[in-house]
C-alpha positions as protocol buffer text, in pm:
chain_id: "A"
residue {
  index: 1
  type: UNK
  ca { x: -4 y: -20 z: 8 }
}
residue {
  index: 2
  type: UNK
  ca { x: 227 y: 263 z: -132 }
}
residue {
  index: 3
  type: UNK
  ca { x: 548 y: 392 z: 28 }
}
residue {
  index: 4
  type: UNK
  ca { x: 643 y: 163 z: 305 }
}
residue {
  index: 5
  type: UNK
  ca { x: 662 y: 455 z: 558 }
}
residue {
  index: 6
  type: UNK
  ca { x: 322 y: 612 z: 448 }
}
residue {
  index: 7
  type: UNK
  ca { x: 127 y: 833 z: 697 }
}
residue {
  index: 8
  type: UNK
  ca { x: -263 y: 902 z: 702 }
}
residue {
  index: 9
  type: UNK
  ca { x: -310 y: 1281 z: 765 }
}
residue {
  index: 10
  type: UNK
  ca { x: -626 y: 1479 z: 804 }
}
residue {
  index: 11
  type: UNK
  ca { x: -700 y: 1758 z: 555 }
}
residue {
  index: 12
  type: UNK
  ca { x: -826 y: 2093 z: 764 }
}
residue {
  index: 13
  type: UNK
  ca { x: -1005 y: 2352 z: 610 }
}
residue {
  index: 14
  type: UNK
  ca { x: -1150 y: 2680 z: 800 }
}
residue {
  index: 15
  type: UNK
  ca { x: -1529 y: 2677 z: 905 }
}
residue {
  index: 16
  type: UNK
  ca { x: -1702 y: 3019 z: 990 }
}
residue {
  index: 17
  type: UNK
  ca { x: -1827 y: 3024 z: 1327 }
}
residue {
  index: 18
  type: UNK
  ca { x: -1977 y: 3372 z: 1256 }
}
residue {
  index: 19
  type: UNK
  ca { x: -1854 y: 3688 z: 1386 }
}
residue {
  index: 20
  type: UNK
  ca { x: -1556 y: 3652 z: 1200 }
}
residue {
  index: 21
  type: UNK
  ca { x: -1425 y: 3360 z: 1390 }
}
residue {
  index: 22
  type: UNK
  ca { x: -1335 y: 3035 z: 1245 }
}
residue {
  index: 23
  type: UNK
  ca { x: -1235 y: 2674 z: 1318 }
}
residue {
  index: 24
  type: UNK
  ca { x: -1007 y: 2437 z: 1145 }
}
residue {
  index: 25
  type: UNK
  ca { x: -1211 y: 2132 z: 1079 }
}
residue {
  index: 26
  type: UNK
  ca { x: -1094 y: 1778 z: 905 }
}
residue {
  index: 27
  type: UNK
  ca { x: -1277 y: 1699 z: 582 }
}
residue {
  index: 28
  type: UNK
  ca { x: -1085 y: 1415 z: 472 }
}
residue {
  index: 29
  type: UNK
  ca { x: -761 y: 1222 z: 533 }
}
residue {
  index: 30
  type: UNK
  ca { x: -490 y: 1148 z: 285 }
}
residue {
  index: 31
  type: UNK
  ca { x: -251 y: 850 z: 267 }
}
residue {
  index: 32
  type: UNK
  ca { x: 89 y: 1041 z: 196 }
}
residue {
  index: 33
  type: UNK
  ca { x: 441 y: 932 z: 153 }
}
residue {
  index: 34
  type: UNK
  ca { x: 734 y: 1091 z: 395 }
}
residue {
  index: 35
  type: UNK
  ca { x: 819 y: 1393 z: 135 }
}
residue {
  index: 36
  type: UNK
  ca { x: 469 y: 1466 z: 80 }
}
residue {
  index: 37
  type: UNK
  ca { x: 434 y: 1501 z: 440 }
}
residue {
  index: 38
  type: UNK
  ca { x: 689 y: 1756 z: 493 }
}
residue {
  index: 39
  type: UNK
  ca { x: 513 y: 1944 z: 180 }
}
residue {
  index: 40
  type: UNK
  ca { x: 198 y: 1910 z: 330 }
}
residue {
  index: 41
  type: UNK
  ca { x: 327 y: 2043 z: 658 }
}
residue {
  index: 42
  type: UNK
  ca { x: 475 y: 2352 z: 517 }
}
residue {
  index: 43
  type: UNK
  ca { x: 159 y: 2414 z: 333 }
}
residue {
  index: 44
  type: UNK
  ca { x: -55 y: 2372 z: 650 }
}
residue {
  index: 45
  type: UNK
  ca { x: 164 y: 2645 z: 816 }
}
residue {
  index: 46
  type: UNK
  ca { x: 160 y: 2872 z: 533 }
}
residue {
  index: 47
  type: UNK
  ca { x: -245 y: 2831 z: 525 }
}
residue {
  index: 48
  type: UNK
  ca { x: -259 y: 2910 z: 899 }
}
residue {
  index: 49
  type: UNK
  ca { x: -34 y: 3205 z: 905 }
}
residue {
  index: 50
  type: UNK
  ca { x: -212 y: 3354 z: 636 }
}
residue {
  index: 51
  type: UNK
  ca { x: -560 y: 3272 z: 790 }
}
residue {
  index: 52
  type: UNK
  ca { x: -425 y: 3446 z: 1127 }
}
residue {
  index: 53
  type: UNK
  ca { x: -296 y: 3738 z: 897 }
}
residue {
  index: 54
  type: UNK
  ca { x: -630 y: 3769 z: 726 }
}
residue {
  index: 55
  type: UNK
  ca { x: -822 y: 3757 z: 1022 }
}
residue {
  index: 56
  type: UNK
  ca { x: -622 y: 4014 z: 1204 }
}
residue {
  index: 57
  type: UNK
  ca { x: -665 y: 4225 z: 905 }
}
residue {
  index: 58
  type: UNK
  ca { x: -1034 y: 4185 z: 904 }
}
residue {
  index: 59
  type: UNK
  ca { x: -1064 y: 4278 z: 1253 }
}
residue {
  index: 60
  type: UNK
  ca { x: -858 y: 4604 z: 1244 }
}
residue {
  index: 61
  type: UNK
  ca { x: -1097 y: 4701 z: 906 }
}
residue {
  index: 62
  type: UNK
  ca { x: -1421 y: 4595 z: 1124 }
}
residue {
  index: 63
  type: UNK
  ca { x: -1281 y: 4836 z: 1401 }
}
residue {
  index: 64
  type: UNK
  ca { x: -1200 y: 5112 z: 1179 }
}
residue {
  index: 65
  type: UNK
  ca { x: -1539 y: 5101 z: 1030 }
}
residue {
  index: 66
  type: UNK
  ca { x: -1711 y: 5094 z: 1357 }
}
residue {
  index: 67
  type: UNK
  ca { x: -1518 y: 5393 z: 1457 }
}
residue {
  index: 68
  type: UNK
  ca { x: -1582 y: 5563 z: 1115 }
}
residue {
  index: 69
  type: UNK
  ca { x: -1969 y: 5503 z: 1165 }
}
residue {
  index: 70
  type: UNK
  ca { x: -1948 y: 5620 z: 1528 }
}
residue {
  index: 71
  type: UNK
  ca { x: -1789 y: 5950 z: 1414 }
}
residue {
  index: 72
  type: UNK
  ca { x: -2026 y: 5983 z: 1141 }
}
residue {
  index: 73
  type: UNK
  ca { x: -2330 y: 5934 z: 1357 }
}
residue {
  index: 74
  type: UNK
  ca { x: -2203 y: 6206 z: 1610 }
}
residue {
  index: 75
  type: UNK
  ca { x: -2138 y: 6446 z: 1310 }
}
residue {
  index: 76
  type: UNK
  ca { x: -2501 y: 6406 z: 1164 }
}
residue {
  index: 77
  type: UNK
  ca { x: -2623 y: 6440 z: 1516 }
}
residue {
  index: 78
  type: UNK
  ca { x: -2470 y: 6775 z: 1551 }
}
residue {
  index: 79
  type: UNK
  ca { x: -2564 y: 6877 z: 1223 }
}
residue {
  index: 80
  type: UNK
  ca { x: -2931 y: 6800 z: 1261 }
}
residue {
  index: 81
  type: UNK
  ca { x: -2944 y: 6985 z: 1587 }
}
residue {
  index: 82
  type: UNK
  ca { x: -2761 y: 7310 z: 1481 }
}
residue {
  index: 83
  type: UNK
  ca { x: -2943 y: 7622 z: 1455 }
}
residue {
  index: 84
  type: UNK
  ca { x: -2752 y: 7694 z: 1113 }
}
residue {
  index: 85
  type: UNK
  ca { x: -2900 y: 7539 z: 802 }
}
residue {
  index: 86
  type: UNK
  ca { x: -2616 y: 7308 z: 651 }
}
residue {
  index: 87
  type: UNK
  ca { x: -2642 y: 7167 z: 295 }
}
residue {
  index: 88
  type: UNK
  ca { x: -2457 y: 7013 z: 44 }
}
residue {
  index: 89
  type: UNK
  ca { x: -2507 y: 7025 z: -346 }
}
residue {
  index: 90
  type: UNK
  ca { x: -2362 y: 6993 z: -675 }
}
residue {
  index: 91
  type: UNK
  ca { x: -2153 y: 7289 z: -779 }
}
residue {
  index: 92
  type: UNK
  ca { x: -2413 y: 7450 z: -987 }
}
residue {
  index: 93
  type: UNK
  ca { x: -2665 y: 7377 z: -709 }
}
residue {
  index: 94
  type: UNK
  ca { x: -2901 y: 7180 z: -953 }
}
residue {
  index: 95
  type: UNK
  ca { x: -2915 y: 6902 z: -731 }
}
residue {
  index: 96
  type: UNK
  ca { x: -2918 y: 6897 z: -330 }
}
residue {
  index: 97
  type: UNK
  ca { x: -2749 y: 6609 z: -176 }
}
residue {
  index: 98
  type: UNK
  ca { x: -2838 y: 6681 z: 203 }
}
residue {
  index: 99
  type: UNK
  ca { x: -3015 y: 6918 z: 371 }
}
residue {
  index: 100
  type: UNK
  ca { x: -3031 y: 6966 z: 736 }
}
residue {
  index: 101
  type: UNK
  ca { x: -3338 y: 7036 z: 965 }
}
residue {
  index: 102
  type: UNK
  ca { x: -3263 y: 7390 z: 1017 }
}
residue {
  index: 103
  type: UNK
  ca { x: -3361 y: 7467 z: 677 }
}
residue {
  index: 104
  type: UNK
  ca { x: -3745 y: 7401 z: 759 }
}
residue {
  index: 105
  type: UNK
  ca { x: -3712 y: 7643 z: 1081 }
}
residue {
  index: 106
  type: UNK
  ca { x: -3504 y: 7930 z: 893 }
}
residue {
  index: 107
  type: UNK
  ca { x: -3702 y: 7917 z: 527 }
}
residue {
  index: 108
  type: UNK
  ca { x: -4017 y: 7802 z: 675 }
}
residue {
  index: 109
  type: UNK
  ca { x: -4020 y: 7534 z: 376 }
}
residue {
  index: 110
  type: UNK
  ca { x: -3971 y: 7158 z: 398 }
}
residue {
  index: 111
  type: UNK
  ca { x: -3624 y: 7008 z: 320 }
}
residue {
  index: 112
  type: UNK
  ca { x: -3804 y: 6781 z: 97 }
}
residue {
  index: 113
  type: UNK
  ca { x: -3923 y: 7065 z: -120 }
}
residue {
  index: 114
  type: UNK
  ca { x: -3581 y: 7201 z: -174 }
}
residue {
  index: 115
  type: UNK
  ca { x: -3429 y: 6824 z: -257 }
}
residue {
  index: 116
  type: UNK
  ca { x: -3714 y: 6775 z: -529 }
}
residue {
  index: 117
  type: UNK
  ca { x: -3721 y: 7134 z: -670 }
}
residue {
  index: 118
  type: UNK
  ca { x: -3338 y: 7269 z: -625 }
}
residue {
  index: 119
  type: UNK
  ca { x: -3448 y: 7584 z: -848 }
}
residue {
  index: 120
  type: UNK
  ca { x: -3692 y: 7685 z: -544 }
}
residue {
  index: 121
  type: UNK
  ca { x: -3376 y: 7803 z: -328 }
}
residue {
  index: 122
  type: UNK
  ca { x: -3329 y: 8096 z: -578 }
}
residue {
  index: 123
  type: UNK
  ca { x: -3677 y: 8180 z: -587 }
}
residue {
  index: 124
  type: UNK
  ca { x: -3657 y: 8214 z: -192 }
}
residue {
  index: 125
  type: UNK
  ca { x: -3429 y: 8481 z: -218 }
}
residue {
  index: 126
  type: UNK
  ca { x: -3563 y: 8835 z: -223 }
}
residue {
  index: 127
  type: UNK
  ca { x: -3558 y: 8993 z: -584 }
}
residue {
  index: 128
  type: UNK
  ca { x: -3339 y: 9255 z: -531 }
}
residue {
  index: 129
  type: UNK
  ca { x: -3063 y: 9021 z: -380 }
}
residue {
  index: 130
  type: UNK
  ca { x: -3117 y: 8733 z: -623 }
}
residue {
  index: 131
  type: UNK
  ca { x: -2849 y: 8886 z: -910 }
}
residue {
  index: 132
  type: UNK
  ca { x: -2574 y: 8950 z: -602 }
}
residue {
  index: 133
  type: UNK
  ca { x: -2631 y: 8602 z: -449 }
}
residue {
  index: 134
  type: UNK
  ca { x: -2642 y: 8406 z: -795 }
}
residue {
  index: 135
  type: UNK
  ca { x: -2282 y: 8621 z: -869 }
}
residue {
  index: 136
  type: UNK
  ca { x: -2143 y: 8540 z: -524 }
}
residue {
  index: 137
  type: UNK
  ca { x: -2263 y: 8173 z: -530 }
}
residue {
  index: 138
  type: UNK
  ca { x: -2079 y: 8137 z: -868 }
}
residue {
  index: 139
  type: UNK
  ca { x: -1755 y: 8278 z: -744 }
}
residue {
  index: 140
  type: UNK
  ca { x: -1748 y: 7983 z: -451 }
}
residue {
  index: 141
  type: UNK
  ca { x: -1579 y: 7786 z: -697 }
}
residue {
  index: 142
  type: UNK
  ca { x: -1270 y: 8009 z: -655 }
}
residue {
  index: 143
  type: UNK
  ca { x: -1273 y: 8109 z: -292 }
}
residue {
  index: 144
  type: UNK
  ca { x: -1513 y: 8032 z: 7 }
}
residue {
  index: 145
  type: UNK
  ca { x: -1728 y: 8341 z: 44 }
}
residue {
  index: 146
  type: UNK
  ca { x: -1960 y: 8481 z: 324 }
}
residue {
  index: 147
  type: UNK
  ca { x: -2265 y: 8690 z: 252 }
}
residue {
  index: 148
  type: UNK
  ca { x: -2580 y: 8829 z: 357 }
}
residue {
  index: 149
  type: UNK
  ca { x: -2940 y: 8863 z: 181 }
}
residue {
  index: 150
  type: UNK
  ca { x: -3313 y: 8842 z: 241 }
}
residue {
  index: 151
  type: UNK
  ca { x: -3529 y: 8542 z: 186 }
}
residue {
  index: 152
  type: UNK
  ca { x: -3886 y: 8554 z: 152 }
}
residue {
  index: 153
  type: UNK
  ca { x: -4072 y: 8309 z: 387 }
}
residue {
  index: 154
  type: UNK
  ca { x: -4449 y: 8182 z: 355 }
}
residue {
  index: 155
  type: UNK
  ca { x: -4707 y: 8458 z: 387 }
}
residue {
  index: 156
  type: UNK
  ca { x: -4447 y: 8691 z: 282 }
}
residue {
  index: 157
  type: UNK
  ca { x: -4249 y: 8749 z: 610 }
}
residue {
  index: 158
  type: UNK
  ca { x: -3879 y: 8849 z: 532 }
}
residue {
  index: 159
  type: UNK
  ca { x: -3567 y: 8691 z: 698 }
}
residue {
  index: 160
  type: UNK
  ca { x: -3217 y: 8817 z: 686 }
}
residue {
  index: 161
  type: UNK
  ca { x: -2959 y: 8525 z: 621 }
}
residue {
  index: 162
  type: UNK
  ca { x: -2595 y: 8497 z: 663 }
}
residue {
  index: 163
  type: UNK
  ca { x: -2434 y: 8212 z: 436 }
}
residue {
  index: 164
  type: UNK
  ca { x: -2081 y: 8098 z: 403 }
}
residue {
  index: 165
  type: UNK
  ca { x: -2029 y: 7860 z: 67 }
}
residue {
  index: 166
  type: UNK
  ca { x: -1728 y: 7633 z: 57 }
}
residue {
  index: 167
  type: UNK
  ca { x: -1615 y: 7469 z: -248 }
}
residue {
  index: 168
  type: UNK
  ca { x: -1515 y: 7065 z: -209 }
}
residue {
  index: 169
  type: UNK
  ca { x: -1265 y: 6952 z: -452 }
}
residue {
  index: 170
  type: UNK
  ca { x: -1184 y: 6596 z: -606 }
}
residue {
  index: 171
  type: UNK
  ca { x: -785 y: 6463 z: -581 }
}
residue {
  index: 172
  type: UNK
  ca { x: -741 y: 6643 z: -915 }
}
residue {
  index: 173
  type: UNK
  ca { x: -859 y: 6985 z: -780 }
}
residue {
  index: 174
  type: UNK
  ca { x: -1212 y: 6972 z: -988 }
}
residue {
  index: 175
  type: UNK
  ca { x: -1504 y: 7145 z: -784 }
}
residue {
  index: 176
  type: UNK
  ca { x: -1742 y: 6841 z: -704 }
}
residue {
  index: 177
  type: UNK
  ca { x: -1951 y: 6951 z: -441 }
}
residue {
  index: 178
  type: UNK
  ca { x: -2056 y: 7282 z: -254 }
}
residue {
  index: 179
  type: UNK
  ca { x: -2106 y: 7286 z: 118 }
}
residue {
  index: 180
  type: UNK
  ca { x: -2324 y: 7563 z: 272 }
}
residue {
  index: 181
  type: UNK
  ca { x: -2409 y: 7703 z: 624 }
}
residue {
  index: 182
  type: UNK
  ca { x: -2688 y: 7943 z: 680 }
}
residue {
  index: 183
  type: UNK
  ca { x: -2820 y: 8134 z: 988 }
}
residue {
  index: 184
  type: UNK
  ca { x: -3089 y: 8350 z: 1043 }
}
residue {
  index: 185
  type: UNK
  ca { x: -2984 y: 8700 z: 1160 }
}
């Protein structure tokens, strides 16, 4: 039956126990000769080391993701409870990616109305201030800007607003997003 000094060795593979833990379980047995035993032992050691390294890396990534998620949750909690309205839009403000809850308090309109119809933002600005605000908003692509203007709330009340606009750029320097903060003066 093969080489005079053959060995029967179990073949182990990792099985998941959930929560990123696993255990090595035998799945079959192999009849091998001494040179193969040495090769099998080396392979087993390499597989075990690779598995341990991958498990450690996965654990680090999971902790980093949890930490990032925690920071994102705290930031969102801050933004949603701030008195200033916060928004994130495309550079030309034809699409709003995010509008904070304070927008509703300051403008007297729902966030959804702005997200669903971005042109409404410009229509809420007092007509005497629209041209100036539009010009300043276009210049944001070069420099951050801060400016004051009036808005028309429902039922024709007027509020003075101070806004700050910041241009966000990608790795190539392209203007990809505009972030704005607005407060009721």
